[in-house]
C-alpha positions as CSV (number, residue, x, y, z in Angstrom):
1,M,23.9,-128.0,-190.2
2,N,23.2,-127.3,-186.6
3,A,24.0,-129.7,-183.8
4,V,22.0,-130.3,-180.6
5,P,23.1,-127.5,-178.3
6,A,24.6,-128.0,-174.9
7,G,22.0,-128.2,-172.2
8,S,19.6,-130.4,-174.3
9,E,19.8,-133.2,-171.8
10,L,18.4,-136.5,-172.9
11,T,16.7,-138.2,-170.1
12,R,14.9,-141.6,-170.1
13,D,11.4,-139.9,-169.8
14,R,12.1,-137.4,-172.6
15,G,13.7,-139.9,-174.9
16,L,10.8,-142.4,-174.5
17,E,8.3,-139.6,-175.0
18,L,9.9,-138.6,-178.3
19,L,10.3,-142.2,-179.4
20,R,6.6,-142.9,-178.6
21,A,5.5,-139.9,-180.6
22,M,7.4,-141.0,-183.7
23,L,6.3,-144.6,-183.4
24,R,2.7,-143.6,-183.3
25,I,3.1,-141.8,-186.7
26,R,5.1,-144.7,-188.2
27,C,2.7,-147.4,-187.1
28,F,-0.3,-145.3,-188.3
29,E,1.1,-144.9,-191.8
30,D,2.4,-148.5,-192.0
31,R,-1.2,-149.6,-191.3
32,C,-2.5,-147.3,-194.0
33,I,-0.6,-149.2,-196.7
34,P,-2.6,-152.4,-196.7
35,L,-5.8,-150.4,-196.1
36,Y,-5.1,-148.5,-199.3
37,G,-4.5,-151.8,-201.2
38,E,-7.8,-153.1,-199.9
39,M,-9.4,-149.8,-201.2
40,K,-10.6,-148.9,-197.7
41,I,-8.7,-145.6,-198.3
42,R,-9.3,-144.0,-201.6
43,G,-7.7,-141.1,-203.6
44,F,-4.2,-140.0,-203.1
45,L,-2.1,-141.1,-200.1
46,H,1.2,-139.5,-199.3
47,L,3.2,-141.1,-196.5
48,C,5.9,-139.4,-194.3
49,N,7.9,-142.5,-193.3
50,G,11.3,-141.3,-192.4
51,E,10.2,-137.7,-191.7
52,E,8.7,-138.3,-188.3
53,A,11.4,-136.3,-186.5
54,V,10.3,-133.1,-188.3
55,A,6.7,-133.4,-187.1
56,V,7.5,-134.4,-183.6
57,G,10.4,-132.1,-183.0
58,A,8.7,-129.0,-184.5
59,M,5.4,-129.5,-182.7
60,R,7.0,-129.6,-179.3
61,A,8.1,-126.0,-179.9
62,L,4.6,-124.7,-180.6
63,T,1.8,-123.8,-178.2
64,P,-1.9,-124.6,-178.5
65,E,-2.6,-121.0,-179.6
66,D,-0.2,-121.1,-182.6
67,A,-1.6,-121.6,-186.0
68,I,-0.4,-124.6,-188.1
69,V,-0.6,-124.8,-191.9
70,S,0.5,-128.1,-193.4
71,T,1.1,-129.9,-196.7
72,Y,-0.6,-132.8,-198.4
73,R,1.9,-135.1,-196.5
74,E,0.4,-134.1,-193.2
75,H,-0.6,-137.3,-191.3
76,G,2.5,-136.9,-189.0
77,H,1.9,-133.2,-188.4
78,A,-1.7,-133.9,-187.4
79,I,-0.9,-136.7,-185.1
80,A,1.9,-134.8,-183.5
81,R,-0.4,-131.8,-183.0
82,G,-2.8,-134.0,-181.1
83,V,-5.5,-134.6,-183.6
84,P,-7.0,-138.0,-182.5
85,M,-6.1,-141.0,-184.6
86,D,-9.7,-142.1,-184.7
87,V,-10.9,-139.0,-186.6
88,I,-7.8,-139.0,-188.8
89,M,-8.4,-142.6,-189.9
90,A,-12.1,-141.9,-190.3
91,E,-11.2,-139.0,-192.6
92,L,-9.0,-141.3,-194.7
93,Y,-11.9,-143.7,-195.0
94,G,-14.2,-140.8,-196.1
95,K,-16.5,-141.2,-193.1
96,Q,-18.6,-138.5,-191.5
97,A,-16.8,-138.9,-188.2
98,G,-13.6,-137.7,-189.8
99,C,-11.9,-134.5,-188.9
100,S,-13.1,-132.9,-192.2
101,R,-16.4,-134.9,-192.2
102,G,-14.9,-137.3,-194.7
103,R,-14.9,-134.6,-197.4
104,G,-11.1,-133.9,-197.4
105,G,-9.4,-137.3,-197.2
106,S,-5.7,-137.7,-196.7
107,M,-4.6,-134.4,-198.2
108,H,-7.1,-132.2,-196.3
109,L,-6.9,-132.9,-192.6
110,F,-8.4,-130.0,-190.6
111,D,-9.0,-129.3,-186.9
112,A,-9.8,-125.7,-186.0
113,S,-10.1,-126.6,-182.3
114,R,-6.4,-127.4,-182.4
115,R,-5.6,-124.5,-184.7
116,F,-4.5,-127.1,-187.3
117,Y,-5.6,-125.4,-190.5
118,G,-5.3,-128.2,-192.8
119,G,-3.2,-129.9,-195.4
120,N,-3.1,-128.2,-198.7
121,A,-3.0,-130.1,-202.0
122,I,-1.6,-127.1,-203.9
123,V,2.2,-127.1,-203.7
124,G,3.2,-123.9,-201.8
125,G,-0.5,-123.1,-201.3
126,G,-0.1,-123.0,-197.5
127,L,2.6,-120.3,-197.5
128,P,0.4,-117.3,-198.1
129,M,-2.2,-118.7,-195.7
130,A,0.3,-118.8,-192.9
131,V,1.4,-115.2,-193.7
132,G,-2.3,-114.2,-193.5
133,F,-2.7,-115.9,-190.1
134,A,0.5,-114.1,-188.9
135,L,-0.7,-110.8,-190.1
136,G,-3.9,-111.3,-188.1
137,Q,-1.9,-112.3,-185.1
138,K,0.2,-109.2,-185.3
139,L,-2.7,-106.8,-185.8
140,Q,-4.4,-108.4,-182.8
141,H,-1.2,-108.2,-180.7
142,S,-1.5,-111.9,-180.1
143,P,1.5,-113.8,-178.6
144,A,0.7,-116.6,-181.0
145,I,2.8,-117.4,-184.1
146,S,2.1,-119.2,-187.4
147,A,4.0,-122.3,-188.4
148,C,4.0,-123.3,-192.0
149,F,5.3,-126.7,-193.2
150,F,6.2,-127.0,-196.9
151,G,8.5,-129.2,-199.1
152,D,11.6,-128.3,-201.1
153,G,9.5,-128.4,-204.2
154,A,7.5,-125.4,-203.0
155,V,10.6,-123.3,-203.0
156,A,10.4,-123.2,-206.8
157,E,6.9,-121.7,-206.6
158,G,6.2,-117.9,-206.6
159,E,4.2,-118.2,-203.4
160,F,7.4,-119.1,-201.5
161,H,9.2,-115.9,-202.6
162,E,6.2,-113.7,-202.2
163,S,5.3,-115.0,-198.8
164,V,8.9,-114.9,-197.4
165,N,9.3,-111.4,-198.8
166,L,6.1,-110.0,-197.3
167,A,6.7,-111.7,-194.0
168,A,10.2,-110.1,-193.9
169,L,9.0,-106.7,-194.9
170,W,6.2,-106.6,-192.2
171,K,8.2,-108.6,-189.6
172,L,5.3,-111.1,-189.3
173,P,5.4,-113.9,-186.7
174,V,5.9,-116.8,-189.1
175,L,8.0,-119.9,-188.5
176,F,8.7,-121.3,-192.0
177,L,9.5,-125.1,-191.8
178,C,10.9,-126.5,-195.0
179,E,10.9,-130.3,-195.1
180,N,13.7,-130.8,-197.6
181,N,13.5,-134.5,-198.5
182,L,15.6,-133.9,-201.7
183,Y,12.9,-134.8,-204.2
184,A,10.0,-132.6,-205.4
185,M,7.8,-135.6,-206.4
186,G,10.3,-137.4,-208.6
187,T,12.7,-134.5,-209.4
188,A,15.9,-134.3,-207.5
189,L,16.7,-130.9,-205.9
190,E,19.9,-130.5,-207.9
191,R,18.0,-130.9,-211.1
192,S,15.4,-128.2,-210.3
193,E,17.3,-125.6,-208.2
194,S,20.4,-123.7,-209.3
195,E,20.9,-122.9,-205.6
196,G,20.1,-126.0,-203.5
197,D,20.8,-124.3,-200.1
198,I,17.2,-123.3,-199.2
199,A,18.3,-121.6,-196.0
200,A,20.6,-119.4,-198.1
201,K,17.6,-118.5,-200.3
202,A,15.7,-117.3,-197.3
203,R,18.6,-115.3,-196.0
204,A,18.5,-113.4,-199.3
205,Y,15.2,-111.8,-197.9
206,H,17.1,-110.7,-194.8
207,I,15.5,-113.2,-192.4
208,E,17.2,-115.6,-190.0
209,A,17.5,-119.1,-191.5
210,E,19.5,-122.3,-190.8
211,A,19.8,-125.9,-192.0
212,V,18.9,-128.6,-189.5
213,D,19.5,-132.4,-189.4
214,G,15.8,-133.4,-190.0
215,M,16.6,-137.0,-189.1
216,N,17.5,-136.0,-185.5
217,V,14.4,-135.3,-183.4
218,L,16.5,-133.7,-180.7
219,A,18.2,-131.3,-183.2
220,V,14.8,-130.4,-184.7
221,E,13.2,-129.7,-181.4
222,A,16.1,-127.6,-180.2
223,A,16.2,-125.6,-183.4
224,A,12.4,-125.1,-183.5
225,R,12.3,-123.9,-179.9
226,S,15.1,-121.4,-180.6
227,A,13.4,-120.2,-183.8
228,A,10.0,-119.9,-182.2
229,E,11.3,-117.8,-179.3
230,K,12.9,-115.4,-181.8
231,V,9.6,-115.1,-183.7
232,R,7.6,-114.6,-180.5
233,A,10.1,-111.9,-179.5
234,G,9.1,-109.8,-182.5
235,R,12.3,-110.4,-184.5
236,G,10.3,-111.3,-187.6
237,P,10.1,-114.6,-189.5
238,V,12.6,-117.4,-189.2
239,L,13.1,-120.3,-191.6
240,L,14.4,-123.8,-190.8
241,E,15.5,-126.0,-193.6
242,L,14.9,-129.5,-192.1
243,R,17.0,-131.9,-194.2
244,T,15.2,-135.2,-194.1
245,Y,14.2,-138.1,-196.4
246,R,11.1,-140.0,-197.2
247,F,11.6,-143.8,-197.3
248,R,8.6,-144.4,-199.5
249,G,7.5,-142.9,-202.8
250,H,6.0,-139.5,-203.3
251,S,2.5,-141.2,-203.2
252,M,1.2,-144.7,-203.4
253,F,1.3,-144.5,-207.2
254,D,5.0,-143.7,-207.3
255,A,7.2,-146.5,-208.8
256,Q,10.3,-144.6,-207.6
257,L,12.3,-145.0,-210.8
258,Y,14.2,-141.8,-210.1
259,R,16.3,-143.1,-207.2
260,D,18.3,-146.2,-206.5
261,K,17.3,-148.7,-203.8
262,S,20.8,-148.4,-202.3
263,E,20.2,-144.7,-201.7
264,I,17.0,-145.5,-199.8
265,E,18.7,-148.2,-197.8
266,A,21.5,-145.8,-196.8
267,W,19.0,-143.3,-195.5
268,Q,17.0,-145.9,-193.7
269,K,20.1,-146.7,-191.6
270,K,20.1,-143.2,-190.2
271,G,16.3,-142.9,-189.9
272,P,15.0,-140.9,-186.9
273,I,13.5,-143.8,-185.0
274,I,16.4,-146.2,-185.3
275,T,18.8,-143.3,-184.5
276,L,17.1,-142.3,-181.3
277,T,16.6,-145.9,-180.3
278,T,20.2,-146.7,-180.7
279,R,21.2,-143.6,-178.7
280,L,18.9,-144.3,-175.9
281,K,20.1,-147.9,-175.6
282,S,23.7,-146.9,-175.8
283,L,23.2,-144.5,-172.9
284,G,21.4,-147.2,-170.9
285,L,18.1,-145.2,-170.9
286,M,16.0,-147.9,-172.5
287,T,15.8,-151.6,-173.3
288,E,14.5,-153.6,-176.1
289,D,11.5,-154.4,-173.9
290,D,10.8,-150.7,-173.6
291,Y,10.8,-150.4,-177.4
292,R,8.5,-153.4,-177.9
293,R,6.1,-152.0,-175.3
294,L,5.9,-148.6,-177.1
295,E,5.5,-150.2,-180.4
296,D,2.7,-152.5,-179.2
297,E,0.9,-149.5,-177.6
298,A,1.1,-147.6,-180.9
299,R,-0.1,-150.5,-182.9
300,S,-3.0,-151.1,-180.5
301,E,-4.0,-147.4,-180.8
302,V,-3.9,-147.7,-184.6
303,E,-6.0,-150.8,-184.7
304,A,-8.6,-149.1,-182.5
305,S,-8.7,-146.2,-185.0
306,V,-9.3,-148.7,-187.8
307,Q,-12.2,-150.2,-185.9
308,F,-13.6,-146.8,-185.3
309,A,-13.4,-145.9,-189.0
310,E,-14.9,-149.2,-190.0
311,G,-17.9,-148.7,-187.8
312,A,-18.4,-145.0,-188.6
313,S,-21.2,-143.8,-190.8
314,W,-21.1,-142.3,-194.3
315,E,-22.4,-138.8,-194.7
316,P,-26.0,-139.0,-195.8
317,I,-26.9,-137.9,-199.3
318,S,-29.3,-135.3,-197.8
319,E,-26.3,-133.3,-196.6
320,L,-24.4,-133.5,-199.9
321,E,-24.9,-129.7,-200.6
322,R,-24.2,-128.6,-197.1
323,F,-21.1,-126.4,-196.7
324,A,-21.2,-125.5,-200.4
325,Y,-22.1,-122.0,-199.2
326,A,-21.6,-120.4,-195.8
327,E,-24.5,-121.2,-193.5
328,P,-26.4,-118.2,-192.0
329,T,-25.8,-117.4,-188.4
330,A,-28.4,-116.5,-185.8
């Protein structure tokens, strides 16, 4: 796996900014857990605890013009992209003020103004969408690129191979971001893939690919910036295999009988938040008071989003059939 390249200087401001971004995601999802138990949030809920470095590091390499396609585990991606917590929480509540008007819920966050083209409940379903966005960008001679997040389970789907193949053939501006958390739902990677090196699979299609320590936000950011620059330069698609780990189950219904608690605990010790915090403190760039302040700020923001969602209105029944068909334009 790649290391953080020389020149990636860690300053106090940069370190605290990255830590703040990851804490916002962690605190948001931690708050969602009791809300789900209280049935404030319904349907499926997939948390990304432990994977915050992927969202934060990758998004820092992208511009506002780039198109983002996510997965059903997309809370962190949306928050890191700049979608306000208020509208995300309202969406989880199913309220009209949500980013998808309460119609999508946890798995379908969408914000066209930020070119965040939604989570996708279909495993691998976002891959061909990202290729389509990239084709449009190329035909329009746009400097923008498409970034596509997907899990290791999607690599077993035909859409992965079709999408990577077509992007390679046409040299499309796609940044493929594989969040390899070692488990496709409850199936370990080594039990489903004869070749577990996902970067190697991508290189078989003659595109650049590398494995990255997905628990290290600095490494993710550096790798994503380098990859994005290559894609923008017209060198075709690039794939990053971001090796990470989710601390919680696949969804809130997951009893996690497929992995030992000791494995989870071992990964938690090298989680992205604790790793960056330890490094910043060891370099004298932050104190425990700094950490508490950032955590308190994140929790306050989350609580404000809960109050917003609580007070938001439900979509009226009169609009139930709206958006079932495209609305006529003037």
